[in-house]
N, C-alpha and C positions, 0 to 999 in steps of 0.2 A: 362219444357224446361230450367228452371234456373239451374238444376243440371248439365246441360251440361257445365256450366261455373265454377263449384265448384269441388274442390278436397278435400275430407275429409277422415280422418282415426282417429278414436277415441281410438285406442289401446294404452294401457299403459304397454303392455307386453315387457319384456326386449328385446326379439328377434326383435321387431319392431321399437324400439326407434332410433337406428342408421340410419336405412333406412329412417325413417320419418324426421330425421334431414336434410337429403338431399332433400327430396321431398318438405318440407315446407320452403326451403330457400327463402329469399327475396333478390333480387339483381337488379342492373340497368345497368350493363356493366362496371361500375367503381368500385362499392362496392357490396360485397355480404356477407350475414350473414346466417349461418346455422339455421335451425329451432329448436334450443335448447330451453328448458324451461328457462325463465328468472330467476326463483328461483332455478334452478338446479335440480339435482337428488340425491338420496341416494348415499353415497360414493362408494358402491360396484357396482353401475350400470355403464355400459359402456357409454361413450359419446365422441364425437369429437366436442368439442366446438370451433367453428371457425368463424372468420371474415377475409375477404380477399379483397385486392385491386388489380384490374387487372393490371398486369405488374409491381407490386411492388415486389421486389425480394431480395434475398440474394445470394451472390456468395460464393459457397463452393467448396472445393477441391475434386477432384475425386481420390480415392485410387485404384491403379492398382497393381496386383501381378507382372505382366510383362507389360511394357509400350513400345510402339513403336513410331517412329517419326510421328508427326501430330495428335497424340491422344490429345483430349482436356484435359487440366490440371484442369480446373474448370468448374462448371456448375452453372446455376441459378435455384433457386427454389422459388415458391410462399411462402409468409410469412403469417403465422397466426398472424394478427396484434392485436392491443389493443382491449380488450373485453369491449364493452359498453352495453352488453345485460342485465347485472345483475340488477334485481329489487327484493327486498325482502319485503313482506307484513307481518307485525307483529301485533298481537292482544293480548294485555296484556301478552307479553312474549312468545306467541305461534307463531311460524313461519309457514306461509302458505306453504304447500307442497301437491301435488297430491298423495303423497305416505304415508301421515299421515292423521289421522282422517277419515272422511267418505265423499265420493263423491256422491252427489245426482244426479248430471248430469254433463257430460263433452262432449264437442263437439269442434273439431278444424277443420278449413277448410281454403283453399286457394281460394280466389275469383279472377279468371283470367280476369273477365270482368271489375272489379273495381280496381284490383291491390293491394290487401292487404292480410295478413294472420291473422286469428283471432282464439283465444281460448275463449270459453264460458263455465264458470265453476260455479257450485253451490256446495260449500264446507262447511262441518261442522267440526270444529276443534275438537281435542280430548276432550276438555272441553265443547263442545256442542254449541259453537258460530258459527253462520252461515253467510257466505258471498256469494254474487253473484258477479261474475267478468266477464268483457269482456276485453280481452287483445289483442290489435290490433297493428300490426307493418307493416311498409313499408320501402322500399328503393326507394326514389323518382326518378321517371323516368325523371322528368324535372330538378330537382336540384340534380345533381348526387352525391354531397358530403354528402347528408342528409340521415340518417337512424333514423327513429322516432318510438317511442313506446308510445301507449296510453292505460291508465288504466281507466276503469269505475268500481268503487267498490261500491256495495250496501250492507249496513248492513241489515240483515234480522231480527235478534232477540236480538239485543243488542244496547246500546247507547254509548259504550266506545270509547276510542281513537283508531285510526288506525295509525300505524307508517310505513312510506315508506322509505326503505333504497335503495338508488340508487348508484351503484358502477361502477367506471371506473378502470379496472384492466390491468396493463401492464405485470404482471407475467404470461405470456402465452408461449405455446410451440407448435410446429408442431406435427402432428400425424405421427407415424412410425409403420411399420410392416416388420420385418426382413425376413419374409417368403413369401412375395409377391412382385415381381419385379415391379408391377404396382403402388406401394406405396413406398414412401421414406423409406429408411432403417436407416437413421441417421440424424444428424444435426437438432435436434429437438429444442434446445434452441438457438434462433436466435436474438431476440430483447433484447436490454438493455435500461431500462428506464433512461432518462437523465434529465427529469424535471417533477415535479408534482406541480400544482398550482391551487389555488382558489382565484378568484378576482371578486368582485361585482356579486356574485352568478353565476359566470361562472367557470366551472371546465375545466382544460386543462392538458393533459398528453402527453408528448413527448417521443418517443422511437426511437432508431436507430439500424439498422442492424450492426452486429459486424464487418463484412468484407467490404461490399460495402458502408457502412456509409450512407445509404439512411435513411431519417427521415420520420416518420409518426406521425401525431398529431391528437388527438381526442379532440374536444372542445364541451362541453356539458352544456346545460341549462335546467332547469325544469320549468314547469308551473303547478300550482295546484289551483283548484277553491276555496279552503279554506285551510289555514294552520295556525297553532298556533305558530310554531317555526321551524326554519331551522338551523341545525348545520352541521359542516363539520369535517371529520376526514381524515387524510392522513398519508401515510408512504412513503417509498422510491419507491414503485412500484404501489401504488393505491391511489385513493381518493374516499371518500364516502360522499354523501349528505344524511342527516337524517331529514326527514320531518314529523313532528307530526301534525296531523289534529285536528281540534276543536272538543270538546265534542258534541255529538248529531247530527253531520252532517250525513244525511242518505246516500247521494250519493256523492262520491268523484271522481272528474275528475283530472287525472294526466297525463301529457305528458312529455316525455323525448326526447329532441332534441339532436342528436349526429351528429356533422360535422367532416368528415374525410378529411384531406389534407395530401399531401405527397410531398417530395422534388423532385420527378421526374417531377411534374407538376407545382409546386409553388416555387418561389424563396425564399419566407419566409412563410412556411406553418403555422407557429404559428399565425402570423399576419393575413394571409388570412383566416385561420379557424375562428378566432374571428370575422372578418368582415362579413363572410358568415353567421355565426350563428346569429349575431345581426340582420341581415336582415331576415333570415328565421324564427327565433323564433317569429316574428311578426304575422306569419300565424298561425291560429288555426289548430288543427288536422283535423277538418272538411274541412278547406280550402285545406289542402294537399291531402286529399282523393278526393276532387273534381278535383284538377289538375291531379291526377293520372288517374281518370276515363276519363277525357277529352283526355289525351295522348293516352290511350288505345283505345278509340273510333276511333281515327284516324288510329291507327295501325291495328285494326281488320277490318276496311273498306276494305282493300286489302288483308290482311294476312289470314283472316278467311277461314276455309274450313268447309262446312256444309254437313253432311251425314245423310240421313234418312234410318233407318234400323238397327242401332246398337248404343245404348246409351253409353255403356262403351267405345266403339271405338271412338265415337265422343269426349268424355271426354279426352281420351288419346291423340288424335291428337291435341286438343287445348292446353293441358298441354305441349306437345312437342314444339309447336310454341311459347308459352308463355315463356318457359325456354330459347329458343334461343334469344328472345328479352332481357331477364334478363341477359344473358351471354355475349352478343356481345359487344366488345369494341367500344366506341364511340369517340375515339380520335386516332391520328395517331401513338401513341406509344404503343397502346394495340391492341390485337387481340381477339380471342375466344379460350379458352383452352379446352382440351379434357373433362374436368369436369365442364366447365364454372366457376362460382364463388360459387359453391355449396359444394365443397370438395377439398381435396388435392391429389386425384389420379393423377398419372403421373406428380406430382409436379408442377402443373399449367402450363405445357409446351404447346406450340402451335405446331401442326403437320400439315401434308397435309390434315388432316380432314377438316380444314377450307375451303380450295380451292375446294375440290372435293365434299364434302357432305353438307356444310353449306352455302357457298357463292351462290349456285344456288337459294336458297330461298330468300336471301336478294337481289340478282341481279334482280329478277323478281317481288318482292313484296315491297322492301324497298331499292331502289338503292343508296340512299344517305348513308346508312350504309354499303352497299357493297363497296362503294367508300372508306370509312374509313378503312375497312379491307385491301383493296388493297394498300392504302397509307402506311399502316404499313409495308408491304413487301418492298415498295420503300424506306422508311426511314431506313431500315436495309440492304440496298443494299451494302453499304461499308463493312459491316461485311461479307457479302456473297463474296465480291471480295477478302477480306483478307483470308477467308476460302479457296477459290480457290487456292490462292498462297500456303497455308499450305499443300494442297493436291498435289502440284506439277504442277499446271496449270499456264501457262504464262498469259492467259487472261481470262476474263469472271468472272462470279459469281456462286458460289456453295452454294445454300441455305442450311441451317442446317436442319437436320431431326427433331430435337426437340430443342426448344429455348424459351426464353422470350424476351431478348433484341436484339437477332440477332446472338449471338455466339452459336456454336454447344454445345449441352448438352449431346449428346448421347455417352456413354462410350463403347457401344457394337457395333462396326462398321459393322459387317456382317448384322445386322438387323437395322442399323442406318445410318451412313454416306454412306454406299454402296447403299442406296436407292436414287440414283441420280434422280429418276423419279420425285422427288419433284420439281426440276427445271421445268420439263415439266408441272407438275400440276399447278404451279404458273403462268406460261406463258399461259396455257390453260384458267385459270380463268380470266386473263386480257382480252383475246380475246373474251371469252363468254360475259363478261360485255360490251365490245365494241359492239358486234353484237346485244345484247339485248337493249342497250340504244342509240347507235349511238353517244356516248359521245367522239367526236374527240378531244375536248380540253383536256380531261383526258389522252388520248393516247399521245398527244403532250407533255404534262407536265410530265407525269409519265410512262405511259405504254410502249412506244416504247423503252425507255432505259432498262427497265426490260426485255422485250422480246429479245432485242439484246444481252444483257449480259448473259442471261440464254442460248441462242442459241450457244454462243461461246463455252460453256463447251462441247457440243456434238462433236464439231470438235476436241476438246482436248482429249476426252476419246474414241472417235470412230476412225475407220480407214477404208480405202477401201481395199477390198480383192476380187479378181476375179470379179471386177466390181460392187460389192455390198458394201454398207456402213454398217459396223458392230460395235456393242458396247459391249465390254467385261467387265467382272468382276463387275457386278452390282447386286443389289437385287431388285426384283419387289415388288408389294404390298403384295404378299404372303410371309410372314416372316418365313414360314416353309421350304422355299427354298432360299438359300443364295449364293451370289457370283457366279453368272452364266454368261454365254455369251449369248447375244441376247435375253434377256427377252422381250417377245412380247409387254407387256404393256409399258415398258421403251422405246423400239424402236419406237412404233407408236406415243407415246407422244412426243418423240424427233423429229420425222418427222413433227408433227403438229407445234411444236415450231420453227423449222428451216424454214418451209414453210411460216409461218406467219411473221417471222422476215424479210424474203425477200419481202413479200407482203406489210408490213408496210413501209419498206424502199421505195418501188416504190410509194406507196400512198402519203407519205410525200414529196417525191421528186417532185411529180406532183403538190401538193397543198401547201406545206410549205417548199420550197427549202431552204430558208435562215435559218429557224429553224433547218432543218435537217443537214445543213452544220455545224452549231455551235455545235450540239450534236455530230456529227461524229468527229469533231476536239477535243471535250472535252474527249471523250472515245476512241479516236484514232481508229475509225471504218472505214474501207476502202471498196470501191466497190468490190475489189477482195474477201474480206471476205463475203460480201453479195452473191456474185456469188457462193462461196464455200458452203454457207448455202443452196442455191437452189440446187446445185449438190448433196449434201449429202441427202437432203430430197427426191429427185427423185430416188436416188439409195438406199434408206434405205432398209435393209434386214428385212423382217417380216416373222419369222419362220412359215412354213406350212408343215404338214405331209400328204403326198399323199395317204397313206393307210387309215388313219382315216378320212381324209378330214376335218381336224381341224387346227387351228393355234396352233402350239406347244408353250407351255409356255416359253420354252427356248431351247437351243441346245441339252441338255441332259435329260430334265425332263422325256420324254417318254421312256427313256432307263432304268429308275429305276424300282425297284420292287414297287408294289402298297402296301400301308400300310394295315396291317391286321386289318381292322375295325371290323370284326366279333368277334374277340377274345379280343378286347380292352374294358375293363369294363367301364361303364358309369362314375364311380368315378375317372377315369383317364383323363377326359376332364376338362378344356382345357389342351391339350398336353404340352404346354409350362411350366406348373406347375408340370409336372410329368415325363418328359423325357428330357434327355440331348439334346441340340440342334443338335449335330452331329448325334444322332440316328434319329431324325426327318428329317434332311437334306438328308438322304440316300434314302428316300422313296417318292413315288408319294402321297403326302397328302398336302392339302391346308388349311391354317388358314382362308383364306378369298378370296373373288372374286379377280381375277387377270386378266387373259385374258378375262373373261366374263365382267369385269368392262371396260376394254379397248374397247370391242365391243359396249358398251353403249356410251362411251365418244366420240369415233371416229368411228361411225358405218359405214361410207362410205368407210372405208379401207378394208372391208370384205363383201362378198356377203351373202345373207340370209342363204343359206345352210351351209356355213362355220360357221356362227354365231350359227345356231341351233345345228349343230354337236358338236361344241365346248362346248356349254352349256350342252348338254347331257353328254358329257364326263367328264367335270370338276365338274359338280354337284355331281356326285357319290363319289368323293374323297375330298370334301370340308367339313371341320368340323364346320365351322362358329364359331370358337373359338373367333373371333373378332366380336364385335357388329356392325362393318361396313359392314359385309358381306351380311346379308339377304336383305337389301334394293336393292343392285345391282342385286341379283338373282331375286327379285320380278320384278324389272323393265324389265329385259331381258325375264323373263317368259311371261310377258304381251306382249312384242314385238313378241315373237315366237308364241304365241297363247295358252300357257299353263295356262289357266285361274285359275284353282284350285291351281296350284303351286304358281302362282303369289300372290294369296290371302293368302295362307298359310305363305309364306315368309313375306308378308306385316304384317300379324298379329303378327309375331315375333318382329317386330320393333315398333308396335303401342303403347304397354304398357310395354315396357321392364323395365323401371324404376318404374312405378307405381306398377307393379307386381313383381319387383325385380327378373326377370327371370334369370339373370346372377349371382345373389347372391352377387354382389359387389356395389350396389347402395349406400351403406354407405360411400363409398369413393367419391361420387359425381355422378351426373347424366351423361348420355352418350350423349353429345351434337351432335356428328356426327351422331349417330343413329337417333336422333331427326330430323336432317336435312334430313336424309335418308327416314324417314317416309313421309315427304312432297314430296320428289322426287318420291317415289314409287307410290304416288297418281297422281301427276302431269305429271311426265315423264313416269310412268308405265301405270296406268289405263286410263289416258287421252292421253297418247302417244305424249306429247309435245316434240318438238325438235326445237332447234335454229339453223337455217341454215345461210349461209353467207348473203343472201339477202331476206329471208322470215322466217316465223315461221309456224310450222305445228302441227296439232292435229290428233290423230287417236284414238278416244274415244272407250273404252270397259268397260261399267259399270259392276262391280262385281255382280254376280247373287243374292247375299245376300242383296244388297242395293236397296232401292226404288229410290233414287236420290243422286246425288253428285253435289255440287255447289262450285266453287272456282273462284278467280280472280287473274289476274296478269297484269303487266305493260310491254309494249313492244314499244320502240322507241316513247315514249310520249303517246301512246294509252293505254286506260284502257279496258281490255278484261274480260268479265264474261263468264264462261263456266257452263252450266246447263245440266248435263247428266241425262237422264231418260232411262227407259228400251226401249222405242220405238223410241226415238229421242234424238239428242243433239242440244241444242239451244246455240248459241254463240252470245253474244251482244258486240258491239264494239263502243267505243267513241274515236274519234281521230280528231285532227286538220289537219292532213295530211294523205294521203292515206297510208295504210300499206298492205303488202302482207301476206295473211294468207291462208293456205291450210288446209281443213278439209277432211280427207280421200281422198287426192289427188285432190279435187275440189278447185280451187283457187278463193279467194274473195279479193276485194280491197276496203274495207269500208273506208269512210271518213265522218266527221261531227259528229253531236250529235248521241245518241244511235241508232245504226242500228242492227237489229236482223237477224242473219243468221241461218237457220235451215237446218240441214242435217239429213234426215230420214235414220236411219241405215238399214232399210229393203228395201229401194229403190234401 
């Protein structure tokens, strides 16, 4: 059973190193460090040596061949910050390396139950001297600024000195790949070291970004159970501590404490870094491990999903959930990027991935973190208002397609800025959070304003025509179809946004009239506008094809020729890397779920037959070139009753990074897909849906599994779902009555644990 909590990969093959640097990252939502070897690799070996701080960015210019009005002039990108990983072990002039000498044993693993990454090594040097080492690292989930490395070095067949060289290096650069649009193509040298210092055995290195002038500081201290001498060497970009241990010491314990502080969060990051380090270095590494385990114990109480019937699958699901915890921003200036803090893919930008694929997990399992993610969007609301003006809108907020601080970073507007649906996605996530938690205080303080301002945009870009409200020149989630009229997904999310803006207005008017009046005065929102929201929602045009009995993806999609899938070689996928966008745009071909995803998010806007027919039609022409796609298709296959398909699509999500099925895990893990894995289980196999005044379940256990157990929170209640082949057992603990439907049978449990049993055969 212990293996279900362990991820291990002992390969030293060149082809596996980059992937495993991502897999074995340690992170805590603020700070992330890739799973590089502390001692490094041979010079010819590939590596992306990276350390990242969530929301710490550089502003770089965007080069256009031709530029039009309103194109963003600059973008933000995540910075590979100061490297504090390096530790070299020397024996009589021989440097330890896994690629020199002889390896008697090597094991490395990530422990998701206890929250650390460890390498266990038995090494024989070229001259025959043997060392056993355990190298353990963690990014503290409690003390977010701390990244610590611990060495336990055992001499096997010699009594000589061991020298430890610990390096802090500011001469770092970002990774680039000119041939892949998902990875940055330039601006690699971002940081300039401004100060290198050693004082009272504390090392400190300060660097600044060249344009945005944001500062990052690493403050480092070492502890060694036995040392003969410590000396220091420094130059303009690095500082090194050289620790020589005493003759004859058999086991050496060494800990490197690294505290990262930055100017976005600290007024004086140098002083704050020193103060934090002096406090945290009083903890032993064992103390830090215990804190990590305690934190995770609380997390897994609700977040864990237990599956009987597939060990590899169980391992993959826990890895995905663990990575989400490692990646999620835990303050209001950070969010969760497409690659978390494990790599530089998509340049550390935040997308709609957060709201649609990741927030559902946190909303139902860890609502306090969901609240932080939603607060981030609120703190960037002024940027969204400014962007709306740049796009020619008089009112409202237009959220950016990709961003870090809130400014638009997308230089390709057909598949970027034109995806106005992100406004609807954000509003949708606020409402889902409200329905799941009942947190009216949050709506009053943050949510209502975001929902109102996003709703205003639909009135600006839409118009009435022959009694229907239509939205032109937008791009839906399917980025292989751009700049269309009446994308179904966009229109139905806009309708949801507008409808709830009007609902929240009436709710606040009834319960918080004074607060509503002040908010309306501040953002100049009138009752006439609210009425317009309601009218537009009721008149929203949702494309429907009478012949096929499906919701058309947009006004012209079904008139295009279908892509020639039969004659497209496998090595031409993903299409975006092998065909010009205009070629792709001319055909019926989907990169990812679009209308099918809309049918999941707002299922009450279409009847079952339309949902089924639409699924059948769009599935045949979807490439799933995006990692976001399979989860949505799995969820909807479960709803329709396609059990085998639901499971096949789910399997595609479950170990995507562990097995590197997309071939780009080296750039970082796929956080949205990881959220999608959870959704495919909870919304798919368990059929969970959040309705306006109740929550429902429609459990269908996959045939390959013996049982499935998961938990979630709903309006203060803790709910445990235990699915077996013959029955589903639901246990509820709640201080107030909650409305819960299981296969359309309603229950209203209240009090300590109550067990509800719904026999599937009854």
